[in-house]
Each structure stands twice: as C-alpha cells, then as structure tokens.
N, C-alpha and C positions, 0 to 999 in steps of 0.2 A: 140685253145688251142696252147700254145709257148711251144717249144723245148724245155726238162730240159737243154741242151746246151745254150741254148738263155737266160734262166732265169740264170744259173751260171754264164756265164759271164756278165750278166747285174749286179750281187752280187757281184762279185769281182770288174767290175768298180766302183761300189758305195763306196766300201769300200776302194777302192784305193783313190779316190775323198776324202772320211772324211779324210782319212789320210794323205793326199798331202795336205790339209788344214791347219792340226794341224802343220805340220813341217815346213810348209814357215812362220804362223803365229808365232812358237818357234824362226825362224832363223831371220824373221825381228827382234824378241825382242832383240836376243843377239848378233849380229853382231854389232862389233864397228869399227871404223874410218872412215874417210873422204871417204874414198875409198868402202864403204860398202854402202853409201845412196844410191845410184842408183840400187842395186841392192834388198836393203831392201823395195824403193819406188814398183818396180816391181812385186816381191813377196808380198806386201799389195794389190797391182792391181791383181796380179793371184789368191788371196783368195776368191774374189767375183766370179771371171769366176767360179773356182773349186767347189766354194759351188751349184751355179747356174748348174752348167754340173749333180753333186748329186742329186738336184730337180730334175733335166728332167730323171733321170735315176730311182730315187724313184719313180715319176709317172710314169712311163712308168712298171714298175715290176707290180703295182696298179692294172693298167691297162691290167696287163696280170694273172691277180688273183694271184699274187706272193707279196712279200712284202720284201722291203730294211732290210739287215741282219741289228740288234741291235748290242749292244755293249759287249754283252753278246757271239756274235758269231764272235767276230772283233781277227784276229792274224795279227800285226804290219809286212809289211815285207823291208819298205822303213827303213835298216841301212845305207844305203851311206847319206842318208838326214838327219841324227841326228845332233841336232848340233856340230859344232865341239869343240874341248874341248879348242882350241885358237881364242878366240872371234873376233879374226880380219883374221880369215883363209877365206876370203871369195871362193877363188877358190876351196875351199872345198865344200863351197856348191851350187856355181854353179854345180862342176860336178855330188854332189848330184840330184840336180834339173833336171841335162841331164839325170842321171841313172833312175828317175822318170816319165820323158818324154818318154823316150824308152821304157819303161817298156808300160805307160799309150797307146802310140801308138799300140805297138804290141797286147793289151786285144783290143781295138777298132778294127783291121784287123780282131782279130779272131770273133769278134762280127760282122762284117759284111758279114764275108764266113759263120756264123752259121744263122744267118736272111736269107740271101739269100737262103740256103738251106730249109728253114724254111717254107720260102715263108711268110718272117714277112715283106715286105717291111717299114714299121713305126719303128719299132727297125732299120732296114739298114740305114732309112734316118737322124734318132737321131744318130746313130754310124760314120755316114760319115760327119755331121754337125761338132759333139765332135772330133774328129778326126783332122780335120780340125786347130779347134782351137789348139791342142794340137799339132800339127807342129808348126804350130804359135811360142811357146810358146819356142819350141826346137830353133825354128831359132835366135829368142831374144838371149835364153842363149848361142847357140853358139856362136855368137856375144862378150856374153861378153867373156866367156871363150878367144875366140883368143885376145882379149885386155889385159886380166890379163897374157897370156901366153908368149906376145910379149915384157913384161915390165921388 
C-alpha cells in the first residue's frame, strides 16, 4: 500500500499537469505577433508532453489503488500563467511558464523523497523521469527569457 504522502503528491502533480496543459493551450492561442511564434510553437509541443505526464501519473495512481482527481476536486493555482491582457506580452507568458516549471520541479523532488521513504521505487523512477523533462522545459524557457530581456 502506498503512503498517503505519495498518493497526495501524485494527485497534486496530476492536477498541475492538467492545469499546465490548459494554460499552455490558452497562451498558445492568445499570443500575437511575430515574436510570439517560437513561444507558441514550444508551448504546443510541450502540451503533448505534459498530457503524457498526466497519463503516467494517473496510471500510477490506479496501480496504487488510488485515482487521479476529477474536475470537482480541482483548484487552479497557476496565477502567473494566465493569459496576459496584452496579447503581445510574450515575456509575461515566459515568466509564467518558468513559475509553473519551478513548482513542478519542486513537486517532483518532493515526490522522489516521499517515494524513497515509502520504499516505492516505481513511483520514484517515474518522478525522476518526469523531473528530467520539467528541468529541460525550464532550461528552454530560461533561454527564451534571456533573449527577451536582452532586447
């Protein structure tokens, strides 16, 4: 039986991935301008990866005799990733993505620790794999941030 902490963190990570998909999709739609195209393309690519993460997390919850949260249990938390009022404010979206990635990285690190304590190597391995993806996203968007701040 999985520890309550592992299940809670898996459920949080699942909800965060679903919220990220929604916000990436919305931002990819609303951003305007030539400068926004590369960011929009990156967000569209990342949507599929984030959906894959949610699927993996949901399957792991099922394997642990738990379930992923449904929409009635959902609480939105990604305030900084909301679409900007100015549809050409690409930097606001980049900063929101970085905030979301930092939160995801912290969650997966907590999940790794909790899974290790619970002697749950399968969950630990899953969290390590997804952590690597989230760190790669962060690196990509840090590069975008540097580029936009230098202009």
